[in-house]
C-alpha positions in Angstrom: -172.1 -150.4 -107.7 -172.2 -150.0 -111.5 -173.2 -152.6 -114.0 -170.3 -153.9 -116.1 -170.0 -154.9 -119.7 -167.5 -156.6 -121.9 -166.7 -154.7 -125.1 -163.8 -156.7 -126.5 -162.3 -160.2 -126.2 -159.5 -162.3 -127.7 -157.7 -165.6 -127.5 -154.4 -166.7 -129.0 -154.0 -170.1 -130.6 -153.6 -172.7 -127.8 -151.0 -175.4 -128.1 -147.3 -176.2 -127.8 -146.1 -172.8 -129.1 -142.4 -173.3 -129.2 -141.7 -170.2 -131.3 -143.7 -167.7 -129.2 -142.4 -166.3 -125.9 -144.4 -165.7 -122.7 -144.3 -161.9 -123.2 -145.3 -162.2 -126.9 -148.3 -164.4 -126.0 -149.8 -161.9 -123.6 -149.0 -159.0 -125.9 -150.8 -160.7 -128.8 -153.9 -161.4 -126.7 -154.0 -157.8 -125.3 -153.6 -156.1 -128.6 -156.3 -158.3 -130.2 -158.7 -157.5 -127.4 -158.0 -153.8 -127.7 -158.7 -154.0 -131.5 -161.9 -156.0 -130.9 -163.1 -153.3 -128.5 -162.1 -150.6 -131.0 -160.2 -148.6 -128.4 -156.7 -147.3 -127.9 -154.2 -148.5 -125.4 -154.4 -145.0 -123.9 -158.0 -145.7 -123.0 -157.1 -148.4 -120.5 -156.8 -147.5 -116.9 -155.6 -150.8 -115.3 -154.7 -154.4 -116.1 -155.3 -157.6 -114.2 -153.4 -160.6 -115.4 -154.1 -164.2 -114.3 -151.0 -166.4 -114.1 -150.3 -169.4 -112.0 -146.6 -170.0 -112.1 -144.4 -168.1 -114.5 -141.6 -168.3 -112.0 -141.5 -172.1 -112.3 -142.5 -172.5 -116.0 -140.3 -169.7 -117.5 -138.3 -168.5 -114.5 -139.9 -165.1 -114.6 -141.6 -163.4 -111.7 -142.7 -159.7 -111.5 -144.7 -160.3 -114.6 -147.0 -157.3 -113.9 -144.1 -155.0 -114.7 -142.9 -157.2 -117.6 -146.3 -157.1 -119.3 -146.8 -153.4 -118.8 -143.3 -152.8 -120.2 -143.5 -155.2 -123.1 -146.9 -153.9 -124.2 -145.8 -150.3 -124.1 -148.5 -149.5 -121.4 -146.3 -148.2 -118.6 -147.1 -146.4 -116.3 -150.5 -148.1 -116.4 -151.0 -150.1 -113.1 -150.9 -153.8 -113.7 -151.5 -156.5 -111.1 -150.8 -160.2 -111.4 -153.6 -162.5 -110.0 -152.8 -166.0 -108.8 -155.2 -168.7 -107.8 -153.8 -171.8 -109.5 -155.9 -172.8 -112.5 -158.6 -170.3 -111.4 -156.1 -167.3 -111.9 -157.9 -166.2 -115.1 -161.3 -166.3 -113.5 -160.1 -164.2 -110.6 -158.3 -161.7 -112.9 -161.7 -161.3 -114.6 -163.4 -160.8 -111.2 -160.8 -158.2 -110.1 -161.4 -156.3 -113.3 -165.2 -156.4 -112.9 -164.9 -155.2 -109.3 -162.6 -152.3 -110.3 -165.2 -151.1 -112.9 -168.2 -151.8 -110.8 -166.8 -149.8 -107.9 -166.1 -146.8 -110.0 -162.4 -147.0 -109.3 -161.6 -147.5 -113.0 -163.7 -147.1 -116.2 -161.9 -149.2 -118.8 -159.8 -152.1 -117.8 -158.3 -155.2 -119.3 -158.4 -158.6 -117.6 -156.2 -161.2 -119.2 -154.5 -164.6 -118.5 -151.4 -166.2 -119.8 -149.3 -169.4 -119.2 -146.3 -170.7 -121.0 -146.0 -174.3 -119.8 -143.9 -176.1 -122.4 -140.6 -174.4 -121.7 -139.8 -176.8 -118.9 -138.7 -180.5 -119.2 -141.5 -181.7 -116.8 -144.3 -179.3 -115.8 -145.7 -181.8 -113.3 -143.8 -180.4 -110.2 -144.9 -176.9 -111.1 -148.6 -177.9 -111.5 -148.4 -179.9 -108.2 -147.7 -176.6 -106.3 -151.5 -176.0 -106.5 -152.1 -178.9 -104.2 -151.3 -179.2 -100.5 -147.5 -179.6 -100.5 -147.2 -181.2 -97.0 -150.1 -183.7 -97.2 -150.3 -184.3 -101.0 -147.5 -183.3 -103.3 -144.6 -184.2 -101.0 -146.2 -187.7 -100.6 -146.1 -188.2 -104.4 -149.7 -187.4 -105.1 -150.3 -185.7 -108.5 -153.4 -184.0 -109.8 -154.3 -187.0 -112.1 -154.2 -189.3 -109.0 -156.3 -186.8 -106.9 -159.0 -186.6 -109.6 -158.7 -190.4 -110.0 -159.7 -190.8 -106.4 -162.7 -188.4 -107.0 -163.7 -190.5 -110.0 -163.5 -193.8 -108.2 -165.6 -192.5 -105.4 -168.2 -191.1 -107.8 -168.3 -194.4 -109.6 -168.8 -196.2 -106.3 -171.4 -193.9 -104.9 -173.5 -193.3 -108.1 -172.7 -196.1 -110.5 -171.0 -193.8 -113.0 -169.4 -195.9 -115.7 -166.0 -195.7 -117.4 -167.8 -195.1 -120.7 -169.7 -192.1 -119.3 -166.4 -190.5 -118.3 -165.1 -191.1 -121.8 -168.1 -189.4 -123.3 -167.2 -186.1 -121.6 -163.9 -186.1 -123.6 -165.7 -187.2 -126.8 -168.2 -184.4 -126.7 -165.5 -181.9 -125.9 -163.5 -183.0 -128.9 -166.6 -182.9 -131.1 -167.0 -179.2 -130.2 -163.3 -178.5 -130.3 -163.0 -179.9 -133.8 -164.9 -176.8 -134.9 -162.7 -174.4 -133.0 -159.7 -173.1 -135.0 -158.0 -171.8 -131.8 -158.1 -175.2 -130.1 -155.0 -177.2 -129.3 -156.5 -180.5 -130.4 -159.2 -179.7 -132.9 -160.1 -183.3 -133.8 -162.8 -185.7 -132.9 -162.2 -188.9 -130.8 -164.2 -191.9 -129.9 -165.1 -193.7 -126.7 -162.9 -196.6 -127.7 -159.9 -194.3 -128.2 -160.4 -192.9 -124.7 -160.7 -196.3 -123.1 -157.7 -197.6 -124.9 -155.4 -194.6 -124.4 -152.5 -194.9 -121.9 -153.5 -195.4 -118.3 -152.5 -192.3 -116.2 -154.1 -192.9 -112.8 -156.8 -195.5 -112.7 -159.5 -195.0 -113.9 -158.3 -191.9 -115.8 -156.5 -192.4 -119.0 -154.6 -190.0 -121.2 -157.6 -188.9 -123.2 -159.4 -188.1 -119.9 -156.8 -185.4 -119.1 -156.4 -181.9 -120.3 -153.0 -181.2 -122.0 -150.0 -179.0 -121.2 -150.7 -175.8 -123.1 -149.3 -172.4 -124.0 -151.7 -169.6 -124.6 -153.2 -166.3 -123.6 -156.6 -164.5 -123.7 -158.0 -161.1 -122.8 -161.2 -159.2 -122.2 -161.9 -155.5 -122.1 -164.4 -154.2 -119.5 -166.2 -150.9 -119.0 -169.3 -149.5 -117.3 -172.5 -150.9 -118.9 -173.9 -147.5 -119.4 -170.9 -146.6 -121.7 -170.7 -149.9 -123.6 -172.5 -148.8 -126.7 -170.1 -146.0 -127.2 -167.6 -148.7 -128.1 -169.5 -151.5 -129.6 -173.0 -152.5 -131.0 -172.7 -155.9 -129.4 -171.8 -155.5 -125.7 -172.1 -158.4 -123.3 -173.2 -157.7 -119.8 -171.9 -159.2 -116.6 -174.9 -160.4 -114.6 -172.9 -162.1 -111.8 -169.4 -162.6 -110.6 -168.8 -164.9 -107.7 -165.9 -166.6 -106.0 -165.8 -169.2 -103.2 -163.0 -171.1 -101.4 -162.8 -174.7 -100.5 -160.2 -176.9 -98.8 -156.9 -177.2 -100.7 -156.6 -180.9 -99.7 -159.0 -183.7 -100.5 -158.7 -185.3 -97.1 -160.3 -182.3 -95.4 -163.6 -182.7 -97.4 -166.6 -184.5 -96.1 -167.4 -185.7 -99.7 -164.9 -185.8 -102.5 -167.6 -186.2 -105.1 -168.8 -182.6 -104.5 -166.7 -179.5 -105.0 -168.2 -177.2 -102.3 -166.4 -174.1 -103.7 -168.3 -174.6 -107.0 -171.6 -175.2 -105.2 -171.2 -172.0 -103.1 -169.9 -169.8 -106.0 -172.8 -171.0 -108.2 -175.3 -170.2 -105.5 -174.0 -166.7 -105.1 -173.9 -166.2 -108.8 -177.5 -167.3 -109.3 -178.7 -165.1 -106.5 -176.8 -162.1 -107.9 -178.2 -162.6 -111.4 -181.7 -163.5 -110.0 -181.5 -166.6 -112.1 -181.7 -170.4 -111.7 -179.8 -173.2 -113.5 -182.6 -173.6 -116.0 -182.0 -170.1 -117.2 -178.4 -170.8 -118.4 -178.2 -171.6 -122.1 -174.6 -172.6 -122.4 -171.7 -173.1 -120.0 -168.0 -173.4 -120.1 -167.0 -175.8 -117.3 -163.5 -176.5 -115.9 -163.0 -180.1 -117.2 -159.3 -180.4 -116.4 -160.1 -184.1 -116.1 -163.2 -185.8 -117.4 -164.5 -186.4 -113.9 -164.4 -182.7 -113.1 -166.7 -182.1 -116.1 -169.2 -184.4 -114.6 -168.8 -182.9 -111.1 -169.3 -179.4 -112.5 -172.5 -180.2 -114.3 -173.9 -181.5 -111.0 -172.4 -178.9 -108.6 -173.7 -176.1 -110.9 -177.2 -177.5 -110.5 -177.8 -178.6 -114.1 -178.6 -182.2 -113.1 -179.1 -184.0 -109.8 -176.1 -185.3 -107.9 -174.9 -188.5 -109.4 -176.8 -188.1 -112.7 -174.1 -186.3 -114.8 -173.0 -189.6 -116.4 -176.5 -190.6 -117.7 -177.1 -187.0 -118.7 -174.0 -186.9 -120.9 -174.9 -190.3 -122.3 -178.4 -189.0 -123.2 -177.0 -186.0 -125.1 -178.1 -183.4 -122.5 -174.8 -181.6 -122.8 -174.4 -181.6 -126.6 -174.6 -178.2 -128.4 -178.2 -178.9 -129.3 -179.0 -180.4 -125.9 -180.8 -179.0 -122.9 -177.6 -177.4 -121.4 -174.7 -177.1 -124.0 -171.4 -177.7 -122.2 -168.0 -176.5 -123.5 -168.9 -175.3 -127.0 -165.2 -174.2 -127.3 -164.0 -177.8 -126.7 -163.3 -177.2 -123.1 -160.0 -177.7 -121.3 -159.6 -181.1 -122.9 -159.7 -180.1 -126.6 -159.2 -176.3 -126.6 -156.3 -176.7 -124.1 -155.5 -175.6 -120.6 -152.9 -172.8 -120.2 -153.6 -172.5 -116.5 -153.7 -168.8 -116.0 -155.5 -168.1 -119.3 -158.3 -170.7 -119.0 -160.8 -168.6 -117.1 -160.4 -165.7 -119.6 -160.6 -168.0 -122.6 -163.9 -169.5 -121.3 -165.2 -165.9 -121.1 -164.1 -165.2 -124.6 -166.0 -168.2 -125.9 -169.3 -167.3 -124.1 -168.9 -163.7 -125.4 -168.5 -165.0 -129.0 -171.5 -167.2 -128.5 -173.6 -164.3 -127.2 -172.5 -162.1 -130.1 -173.3 -164.9 -132.6 -169.7 -165.0 -133.7 -168.8 -168.6 -132.8 -168.8 -169.9 -136.4 -169.6 -173.6 -136.9 -169.9 -174.2 -133.2 -172.5 -171.4 -132.7 -175.4 -172.3 -130.4 -178.7 -171.0 -131.8 -180.6 -168.4 -129.8 -178.3 -168.1 -126.9 -178.9 -165.1 -124.6 -177.4 -166.2 -121.3 -174.1 -168.0 -120.7 -171.9 -169.1 -117.7 -168.3 -169.8 -117.0 -166.9 -172.0 -114.3 -163.2 -171.9 -113.4 -161.5 -173.7 -110.5 -158.1 -173.9 -109.0 -156.5 -177.2 -107.9 -159.0 -179.8 -107.0 -161.5 -177.1 -106.0 -159.8 -175.0 -103.4 -160.9 -171.9 -105.4 -163.9 -171.5 -107.7 -165.0 -168.6 -109.9 -168.4 -168.5 -111.5 -169.6 -165.8 -113.9 -172.9 -165.3 -115.7 -173.2 -163.1 -118.8 -176.1 -161.9 -121.1 -176.4 -160.0 -124.3 
């Protein structure tokens, strides 16, 4: 197996992009990544594109062909990768494996979602849950995560204010990100007084409906400096599966897929949680940000709330979390999120993150999950 490097990244603006089509979003991201890597389209050997549900959001399936066609890259092989909200993370993993195995040399892994073209995206998003035992009984993702939050509060004394702080810190970082959907700061009081969605979660605990795309270019590590002076190296790529439904889990305050993927990633990279200097976690809801910090091993179980309150996850804290603004502030176009997380860590490692730059960062991590944790992808990178 060969070592793999990232030589180019990109992200479109995230938001309600009414004037940009699905195909134009992914084309923009792909072209910007190619330019960032200083290569030509002809240098690419394969594409892997994460997308959860174009069929429901924009009534378009067979997007692999659509993307290759619209970007002018036929007959290049293109494969769509689907794992709910972890589609981007798995598209990245597929690209990494293709290069590591020697099957391809230069590939692009990307992600895209156009979510605002439907009247109500909720039914489409709900397809990532267990249809028979959850969605068809009227359960939505806010209510599933609300149950996880309530249990965490009961088991560990996590407070409503600590949940709110997750969103506050995300927005503090996102306010410095020009590509974020909501680049503005918020307060704990604003979170606590926002509209109730599913008790205890309120509107400002929830990631938004988002349009956007992102892309990364991968090549063998031994060739990376032929293309760039600032390659970023993949130290670990791990994936794990968990139950799709909450009722099959022994403990809904732990996402086992995250725990298992993280353990594999740490072993692969020969690292420990203390070695990670920044992490992009999958905070689709504020409670999932807390669970991720615990399940990735950065704090003891049940201690994420106090850690956030104590500033541990701030950009200048012991483990900076979501310097991009996370899913809450940067936005959450389902299939693109895992790739956008990677782009942020790459920019941080290259020292190109602008006002949100973390000083002295050499090792970063991304954490991308699907549904309530039925799929988890964890990656570790270094410069």
